[in-house]
Structure formats: structure tokens, C-alpha cells
C-alpha positions as CSV (number, residue, x, y, z in Angstrom):
1,X,-26.9,-2.8,33.4
2,X,-23.2,-2.6,34.0
3,X,-21.1,-5.7,34.5
4,X,-19.5,-5.8,38.0
5,X,-15.8,-6.3,38.1
6,X,-13.2,-6.5,40.9
7,X,-11.1,-3.6,41.8
8,X,-7.9,-5.4,40.6
9,X,-9.5,-6.1,37.2
10,X,-10.6,-2.5,37.0
11,X,-7.0,-1.3,37.8
12,X,-5.6,-3.6,35.2
13,X,-8.1,-2.3,32.6
14,X,-7.2,1.3,33.4
15,X,-3.5,0.5,33.0
16,X,-4.2,-1.2,29.6
17,X,-6.3,1.7,28.3
18,X,-3.8,4.3,29.6
19,X,-1.0,2.5,27.8
20,X,-3.0,2.5,24.6
21,X,-3.9,6.2,24.9
22,X,-0.2,7.1,25.5
23,X,0.9,4.9,22.6
24,X,-1.5,6.6,20.2
25,X,-0.8,10.2,21.4
26,X,3.0,9.7,21.2
27,X,3.0,8.0,17.8
28,X,5.1,9.9,15.3
29,X,3.5,10.6,12.0
30,X,6.6,11.3,9.9
31,X,5.2,9.3,6.9
32,X,1.9,8.9,5.3
33,X,1.7,5.3,6.3
34,X,2.2,6.1,9.9
35,X,-0.4,8.9,9.7
36,X,-2.9,6.4,8.4
37,X,-2.1,4.0,11.3
38,X,-2.5,6.8,13.8
39,X,-5.7,8.2,12.3
40,X,-7.2,4.6,12.2
41,X,-6.3,4.2,15.9
42,X,-8.1,7.4,16.7
43,X,-11.2,6.9,14.6
44,X,-11.4,3.1,14.0
45,X,-12.8,3.9,10.6
46,X,-11.3,3.5,7.1
47,X,-13.8,6.0,5.7
48,X,-12.8,8.7,8.2
49,X,-9.1,8.0,7.5
50,X,-9.6,8.4,3.7
51,X,-11.5,11.7,4.2
52,X,-9.1,13.1,6.7
53,X,-5.9,12.3,4.9
54,X,-7.3,12.4,1.3
55,X,-6.0,8.9,0.4
56,X,-7.7,6.1,-1.4
57,X,-9.6,3.4,0.5
58,X,-7.6,0.6,-1.1
59,X,-4.3,2.2,-0.1
60,X,-5.4,2.9,3.5
61,X,-6.6,-0.8,3.9
62,X,-3.4,-2.0,2.3
63,X,-1.3,-0.1,4.8
64,X,-3.3,-1.4,7.8
65,X,-3.2,-5.0,6.6
66,X,0.6,-5.0,6.1
67,X,2.7,-6.8,8.7
68,X,3.1,-4.5,11.6
69,X,6.4,-2.7,11.8
70,X,5.8,-1.3,15.4
71,X,3.5,-2.0,18.3
72,X,0.6,0.3,17.3
73,X,0.6,-1.0,13.8
74,X,0.4,-4.6,15.0
75,X,-2.5,-3.7,17.3
76,X,-4.4,-1.9,14.5
77,X,-3.8,-4.7,12.0
78,X,-5.0,-7.3,14.5
79,X,-8.1,-5.3,15.4
80,X,-8.9,-4.6,11.7
81,X,-8.6,-8.3,10.8
82,X,-10.9,-9.2,13.6
83,X,-13.4,-6.5,12.7
84,X,-13.5,-7.5,9.0
85,X,-13.4,-11.3,9.5
86,X,-17.1,-11.8,8.7
87,X,-16.8,-10.0,5.4
88,X,-13.6,-11.8,4.3
89,X,-15.2,-15.3,4.9
90,X,-17.9,-14.9,2.4
């Protein structure tokens, strides 16, 4: 069953998602690090990033975990840290 929301909340969510899509699609991948960030934003998977870009898992996670240098990097780092929190607290 879908959760009901107001039209105003739906419009705000559409704006937020459209901003994210535009940010990812316009992200320049002039370096390997930026390519890793963009690929992670698209797939949300370190495994897929490593296969797609032929880089090591350690390097890809290191790039994502670095302090964000731009808005997309900051968003990906924040999401990655939230996603991996249960594994880091063991």
C-alpha cells in the first residue's frame, strides 16, 4: 500500500529528485575520482563501480569516504556512511 502525501510534499519531492538527477547527469568526469563518484551515484554499488571502472574496491571506497570536494561527492559520502554504519559499528 502506498503512503498518501499532500500535493505540496509531492511537488517538493519531485523538485528534490529532479535536482539530484540533473546534478548526476551534468557531473563532469575529468578524473578517475570523479568518475567513481558519478558511477556510485548512478549504481549505489561499490561492486558495480569496481567492475565498470576496473579499479580496486579499497580505492573506490577510499575516494567515496574522503571529504567531499563538491556537492555530489558530499551527498555520496553521506549516503555511503549511512549505508555502511551497521558494518562499521561491529
